[in-house]
C-alpha positions as CSV (number, residue, x, y, z in Angstrom):
1,M,74.3,5.1,-23.7
2,S,77.6,6.7,-24.0
3,K,77.9,10.8,-23.5
4,Q,77.6,12.8,-26.6
5,R,81.2,14.4,-27.0
6,V,80.5,18.6,-27.0
7,F,83.3,20.5,-28.1
8,I,82.1,24.8,-26.8
9,A,84.4,27.0,-29.2
10,G,85.1,30.4,-27.2
11,H,84.0,28.9,-24.0
12,R,85.5,31.3,-21.5
13,G,83.5,34.3,-23.5
14,M,80.6,35.8,-22.6
15,V,78.1,33.6,-24.9
16,G,80.4,30.2,-24.3
17,S,80.1,30.3,-20.7
18,A,76.6,30.6,-20.6
19,I,75.8,27.7,-22.9
20,R,78.6,26.1,-20.9
21,R,77.0,26.4,-17.6
22,Q,73.6,25.3,-19.2
23,L,75.4,21.9,-20.0
24,E,77.6,21.0,-17.2
25,Q,73.5,20.7,-15.5
26,R,73.2,17.7,-17.7
27,G,74.4,14.0,-17.4
28,D,74.2,12.9,-21.0
29,V,77.3,15.0,-22.4
30,E,81.1,15.7,-21.8
31,L,82.7,18.6,-22.2
32,V,85.3,18.9,-25.1
33,L,86.9,22.4,-24.0
34,R,90.1,23.9,-25.6
35,T,91.9,27.3,-24.8
36,R,92.8,29.5,-27.6
37,D,96.9,28.9,-26.5
38,E,95.7,25.0,-26.2
39,L,93.8,25.3,-29.7
40,N,94.2,28.6,-32.5
41,L,91.5,28.1,-34.6
42,L,92.8,30.0,-37.0
43,D,94.8,27.7,-38.1
44,S,92.7,24.8,-40.2
45,R,94.8,21.9,-40.2
46,A,94.6,22.2,-35.8
47,V,91.4,22.2,-35.9
48,H,91.0,19.6,-38.2
49,D,94.1,16.9,-36.4
50,F,91.5,18.2,-33.2
51,F,88.3,17.1,-34.6
52,A,89.8,13.7,-35.5
53,S,91.5,13.4,-32.3
54,E,88.5,13.8,-29.8
55,R,85.5,12.7,-31.7
56,I,83.8,15.3,-31.4
57,D,79.6,14.9,-31.3
58,Q,77.9,18.4,-31.2
59,V,80.0,21.8,-31.7
60,Y,78.8,25.0,-30.4
61,L,81.0,28.0,-32.3
62,A,80.7,31.1,-29.8
63,A,84.2,32.0,-30.5
64,A,85.1,35.3,-32.1
65,K,87.1,37.9,-32.2
66,V,86.2,40.6,-30.2
67,G,87.4,44.2,-29.4
68,G,86.4,47.2,-27.8
69,I,85.0,50.6,-30.2
70,V,88.1,51.9,-31.4
71,A,90.0,48.4,-32.3
72,N,86.7,47.8,-34.2
73,N,86.5,51.2,-35.9
74,T,90.3,51.0,-36.9
75,Y,90.8,47.5,-37.9
76,P,87.1,45.7,-39.4
77,A,88.9,43.9,-41.9
78,D,91.1,42.2,-39.9
79,F,88.2,41.4,-37.5
80,I,85.8,39.7,-39.9
81,Y,88.8,38.1,-41.5
82,Q,89.8,36.2,-38.4
83,N,86.2,36.0,-37.4
84,M,85.0,34.1,-40.9
85,M,88.6,31.7,-40.3
86,I,87.3,30.3,-36.9
87,E,83.5,29.8,-38.6
88,S,85.2,28.1,-41.6
89,N,87.7,26.4,-39.9
90,I,85.6,25.0,-37.9
91,I,82.5,24.1,-39.8
92,H,85.0,22.6,-42.3
93,A,87.0,20.4,-40.0
94,A,82.8,19.7,-38.4
95,H,82.0,18.3,-41.4
96,Q,85.0,16.2,-42.4
97,N,84.5,14.7,-39.2
98,D,81.3,14.0,-39.1
99,V,79.9,15.7,-36.4
100,N,76.2,15.1,-35.7
101,K,75.5,18.8,-34.4
102,L,76.8,22.2,-35.5
């Protein structure tokens, strides 16, 4: 049986790193990880191409634009917009590329 290819979006953040630690203990998954510099989740074409080339089976979506209290209060619409774009791009690419679990 082949290992499930698992992409953790946001694997360096608090939630994503906890998910990563748990999955690293399992022997039935192959983690596929990309940093923000390696994969811009705001770029729909880049996200689609990544999913198509990597043949992802499962996705954990823990990526988000975050900021401190001042940034959140100063630019609330920017944070919401960028987070919705990240989610939309990943969900759409997962659907288009037949990801089993999201």
